Backbone as numpy.savetxt, mean C-alpha at the origin, in Angstrom:
# Nx Ny Nz CAx CAy CAz Cx Cy Cz
6.46 10.91 4.68 5.16 10.33 4.49 5.27 9.14 3.58
4.41 8.20 3.80 4.30 7.05 2.93 2.89 6.51 3.08
2.15 6.57 1.99 0.78 6.09 1.99 0.66 4.94 1.00
0.11 3.82 1.47 -0.12 2.67 0.60 -1.62 2.60 0.34
-2.02 2.94 -0.87 -3.42 2.89 -1.28 -3.61 1.62 -2.09
-4.57 0.82 -1.67 -4.81 -0.48 -2.31 -6.23 -0.51 -2.84
-6.35 -0.77 -4.12 -7.65 -0.93 -4.77 -7.76 -2.40 -5.17
-8.96 -2.97 -4.99 -9.11 -4.38 -5.30 -10.52 -4.67 -5.82
-10.64 -5.77 -6.56 -11.93 -6.18 -7.09 -12.77 -6.79 -5.97
-14.07 -6.59 -6.01 -14.92 -7.00 -4.90 -14.90 -8.50 -4.62
-14.78 -9.33 -5.63 -14.76 -10.78 -5.42 -13.54 -11.27 -4.66
-12.52 -10.44 -4.58 -11.30 -10.84 -3.88 -11.56 -11.08 -2.39
-12.56 -10.40 -1.85 -12.88 -10.55 -0.42 -13.26 -11.98 -0.05
-13.77 -12.75 -1.00 -14.12 -14.14 -0.71 -12.91 -15.06 -0.81
-11.79 -14.55 -1.32 -10.60 -15.37 -1.50 -9.44 -14.98 -0.59
-9.54 -13.82 0.05 -8.43 -13.35 0.88 -8.97 -12.53 2.04
-8.24 -12.52 3.12 -8.56 -11.72 4.30 -8.00 -10.32 4.05
-8.87 -9.38 3.70 -8.40 -8.06 3.32 -7.79 -7.30 4.50
-8.28 -7.54 5.70 -7.65 -6.91 6.88 -6.23 -7.43 7.04
-6.00 -8.70 6.75 -4.65 -9.27 6.82 -3.76 -8.68 5.73
-4.33 -8.39 4.57 -3.57 -7.74 3.50 -3.11 -6.36 3.98
-4.02 -5.60 4.61 -3.67 -4.27 5.13 -2.58 -4.39 6.19
-2.72 -5.33 7.10 -1.70 -5.51 8.15 -0.35 -5.89 7.55
-0.36 -6.76 6.54 0.90 -7.17 5.90 1.60 -5.98 5.26
0.84 -5.14 4.56 1.42 -3.95 3.96 1.98 -3.01 5.01
1.23 -2.81 6.08 1.66 -1.92 7.17 2.93 -2.45 7.83
2.95 -3.72 8.16 4.13 -4.31 8.80 5.36 -4.21 7.91
5.18 -4.40 6.62 6.31 -4.30 5.68 6.82 -2.87 5.61
5.91 -1.90 5.65 6.34 -0.50 5.62 7.13 -0.17 6.88
6.69 -0.68 8.02 7.44 -0.47 9.26 8.81 -1.15 9.18
8.82 -2.39 8.71 10.05 -3.17 8.64 11.07 -2.55 7.69
10.60 -1.83 6.68 11.51 -1.21 5.72 12.41 -0.20 6.42
11.94 0.39 7.51 12.75 1.35 8.25 13.02 2.64 7.48
12.26 2.90 6.46 12.50 4.04 5.58 11.52 5.17 5.81
10.39 4.86 6.40 9.31 5.83 6.53 9.04 6.16 7.98
8.81 7.45 8.30 8.46 7.79 9.68 7.12 7.15 10.04
7.05 6.53 11.20 5.84 5.83 11.62 4.62 6.73 11.54
4.77 7.98 11.96 3.62 8.90 11.97 3.10 9.20 10.56
3.91 8.97 9.55 3.50 9.26 8.18 2.94 8.07 7.43
2.95 6.89 8.05 2.48 5.68 7.36 0.96 5.62 7.38
0.39 5.36 6.22 -1.05 5.12 6.08 -1.23 3.93 5.15
-2.18 3.09 5.46 -2.56 1.99 4.58 -4.07 2.05 4.42
-4.52 2.15 3.18 -5.96 2.25 2.91 -6.34 1.23 1.84
-7.43 0.54 2.08 -7.97 -0.39 1.09 -9.30 0.14 0.58
-9.47 0.04 -0.73 -10.69 0.50 -1.39 -11.17 -0.59 -2.34
-12.40 -1.02 -2.13 -12.98 -2.01 -3.03 -13.54 -1.27 -4.25
-13.20 -1.76 -5.42 -13.76 -1.22 -6.67 -15.07 -1.97 -6.93
-16.17 -1.35 -6.58 -17.45 -2.05 -6.68 -17.78 -2.52 -8.08
-17.30 -1.82 -9.07 -17.53 -2.21 -10.46 -16.17 -2.29 -11.14
-15.82 -3.48 -11.59 -14.52 -3.68 -12.23 -14.64 -4.77 -13.28
-13.97 -4.56 -14.39 -13.83 -5.58 -15.42 -12.34 -5.85 -15.54
-11.95 -7.07 -15.33 -10.53 -7.43 -15.30 -10.19 -8.31 -16.51
-9.14 -7.91 -17.21 -8.58 -8.67 -18.34 -9.65 -9.03 -19.36
-9.93 -10.32 -19.52 -10.88 -10.76 -20.55 -12.33 -10.74 -20.07
-12.57 -10.17 -18.90 -13.92 -9.95 -18.43 -14.58 -11.13 -17.73
-13.84 -12.20 -17.51 -14.43 -13.35 -16.82 -14.78 -12.96 -15.38
-15.90 -13.40 -14.86 -16.30 -13.00 -13.51 -15.36 -13.51 -12.42
-14.59 -14.54 -12.69 -13.65 -15.06 -11.69 -12.31 -14.31 -11.69
-12.14 -13.35 -12.58 -10.92 -12.54 -12.60 -10.96 -11.53 -11.46
-9.82 -11.37 -10.79 -9.70 -10.40 -9.70 -8.36 -9.69 -9.79
-8.28 -8.55 -9.10 -7.03 -7.79 -9.08 -6.84 -7.12 -7.72
-5.61 -6.79 -7.44 -5.25 -5.89 -6.35 -4.13 -5.02 -6.88
-4.38 -3.71 -6.90 -3.40 -2.74 -7.38 -3.02 -1.84 -6.21
-1.75 -1.86 -5.84 -1.27 -1.06 -4.72 -0.40 0.07 -5.26
-0.59 1.25 -4.68 0.22 2.41 -5.03 0.82 2.97 -3.75
2.14 3.00 -3.69 2.83 3.60 -2.55 3.24 5.01 -2.94
2.68 5.99 -2.26 3.06 7.39 -2.47 4.02 7.77 -1.35
5.20 8.24 -1.72 6.24 8.56 -0.74 6.75 9.96 -0.98
7.10 10.62 0.10 7.70 11.95 0.00 9.05 11.88 -0.67
9.45 12.97 -1.28 10.73 13.05 -1.98 11.89 12.96 -0.98
13.08 12.66 -1.51 14.28 12.67 -0.69 14.87 11.30 -0.42
14.23 10.26 -0.88 14.76 8.91 -0.68 15.38 8.44 -1.99
16.42 7.64 -1.91 17.06 7.16 -3.12 16.18 6.12 -3.81
16.39 5.99 -5.09 15.67 4.97 -5.85 15.97 3.59 -5.29
17.22 3.35 -4.94 17.61 2.04 -4.38 16.86 1.75 -3.08
16.77 2.75 -2.19 16.07 2.56 -0.92 14.58 2.32 -1.16
13.99 3.05 -2.09 12.58 2.85 -2.41 12.35 1.48 -3.05
13.27 1.05 -3.90 13.14 -0.27 -4.51 13.20 -1.35 -3.45
14.12 -1.23 -2.51 14.22 -2.21 -1.42 12.93 -2.25 -0.61
12.38 -1.07 -0.30 11.11 -1.01 0.44 9.99 -1.62 -0.40
9.97 -1.30 -1.69 8.96 -1.86 -2.59 9.05 -3.38 -2.67
10.26 -3.91 -2.73 10.44 -5.37 -2.74 9.85 -5.99 -1.48
10.10 -5.36 -0.34 9.60 -5.85 0.94 8.07 -5.81 0.98
7.50 -4.70 0.56 6.04 -4.55 0.56 5.40 -5.52 -0.42
5.96 -5.63 -1.62 5.38 -6.52 -2.62 5.43 -7.97 -2.14
6.54 -8.35 -1.52 6.66 -9.71 -0.99 5.62 -9.96 0.10
5.39 -8.97 0.96 4.38 -9.11 2.02 2.99 -9.27 1.41
2.69 -8.49 0.38 1.39 -8.61 -0.28 1.25 -9.97 -0.95
2.32 -10.45 -1.57 2.29 -11.77 -2.19 1.98 -12.84 -1.14
2.59 -12.72 0.03 2.34 -13.69 1.09 0.90 -13.67 1.56
0.35 -12.47 1.72 -1.03 -12.33 2.18 -2.03 -12.76 1.11
-1.58 -12.81 -0.13 -2.47 -13.14 -1.25 -2.04 -14.44 -1.94
-1.41 -15.33 -1.21 -0.92 -16.57 -1.81 -2.03 -17.40 -2.43
-3.21 -17.40 -1.81 -4.33 -18.15 -2.37 -4.73 -17.66 -3.75
-5.10 -16.39 -3.87 -5.46 -15.88 -5.21 -4.31 -15.98 -6.22
-3.06 -15.82 -5.76 -1.93 -15.91 -6.68 -1.71 -17.32 -7.21
-2.30 -18.32 -6.53 -2.17 -19.69 -7.01 -3.18 -20.02 -8.10
-4.04 -19.07 -8.42 -5.08 -19.25 -9.43 -4.72 -18.44 -10.69
-5.20 -18.87 -11.85 -4.86 -18.16 -13.09 -5.77 -16.95 -13.39
-6.50 -16.47 -12.40 -7.44 -15.38 -12.63 -7.17 -14.19 -11.70
-5.91 -13.93 -11.38 -5.59 -12.87 -10.42 -4.41 -12.05 -10.92
-4.46 -10.75 -10.67 -3.37 -9.84 -11.03 -3.02 -8.99 -9.81
-1.76 -8.93 -9.46 -1.25 -8.14 -8.34 -0.23 -7.16 -8.87
-0.33 -5.91 -8.44 0.66 -4.91 -8.88 0.96 -3.93 -7.74
2.15 -3.35 -7.81 2.58 -2.30 -6.88 3.33 -1.25 -7.69
3.00 0.00 -7.46 3.69 1.12 -8.10 4.09 2.10 -7.01
5.27 2.70 -7.15 5.71 3.72 -6.20 5.71 5.06 -6.91
5.10 6.05 -6.26 5.07 7.42 -6.77 5.74 8.34 -5.76
6.54 9.27 -6.28 7.22 10.25 -5.43 6.41 11.54 -5.44
6.17 12.08 -4.26 5.37 13.29 -4.12 6.28 14.51 -4.08
6.03 15.46 -4.94 6.76 16.73 -4.96 6.34 17.54 -3.73
7.28 17.88 -2.84 6.90 18.60 -1.62 6.28 19.97 -1.88
6.60 20.58 -3.01 6.00 21.88 -3.33 4.52 21.76 -3.69
4.10 20.53 -3.96 2.72 20.30 -4.39 1.97 19.40 -3.40
2.37 19.45 -2.13 1.77 18.59 -1.12 1.53 19.39 0.15
0.30 19.43 0.61 -0.06 20.18 1.82 -0.45 19.20 2.90
-0.04 19.50 4.16 -0.32 18.60 5.28 -0.57 19.40 6.54
-1.42 18.88 7.39 -1.64 19.40 8.74 -1.88 18.16 9.58
-0.82 17.63 10.21 -0.90 16.33 10.86 -0.41 16.36 12.30
-1.28 16.68 13.25 -0.91 16.65 14.66 -0.43 15.28 15.13
-0.74 14.23 14.40 -0.26 12.89 14.75 1.27 12.87 14.84
1.95 13.62 13.97 3.41 13.66 14.00 3.90 14.20 15.33
3.29 15.26 15.81 3.69 15.84 17.09 3.46 14.84 18.21
2.34 14.14 18.20 2.04 13.18 19.26 3.06 12.06 19.27
3.40 11.52 18.11 4.33 10.39 18.06 5.76 10.79 18.31
6.10 12.04 18.10 7.47 12.49 18.36 7.63 13.07 19.75
6.52 13.19 20.49 6.58 13.72 21.85 6.52 15.23 21.92
6.38 15.91 20.78 6.25 17.35 20.80 4.84 17.74 21.24
4.71 18.90 21.82 3.38 19.33 22.28 2.73 20.30 21.31
3.47 20.83 20.35 2.88 21.74 19.37 3.25 21.27 17.98
2.50 21.74 17.00 2.81 21.42 15.61 3.98 22.28 15.15
4.75 21.76 14.20 5.85 22.54 13.59 5.28 23.54 12.65
């Protein structure tokens, strides 16, 4: 599994195509070749109320968190993170050219003993007819 959850300030929508940001993150996750396609999720959430840095209204942020299942090396996750971060930078080149924007990416590893799933999508994408 690999889920990319993206939170952003509401004013960012006037400076960037948020659907393109989601597509860029998704394409980078696919290109990394590290995550099963059926486990990839990309979600964007607008923070309707946010105060960024010194509180100026022109300040904006995008904070991405990649949650990944255990079992991958730190090096492999770093390579995937570099790819995803670069894709987000490309999709956000406009806001990044301004002095009022902050972009971040964090990777979190999910302990399998503390993660529950029921995902028939995996069976569909693998060609199986029943769930494991």
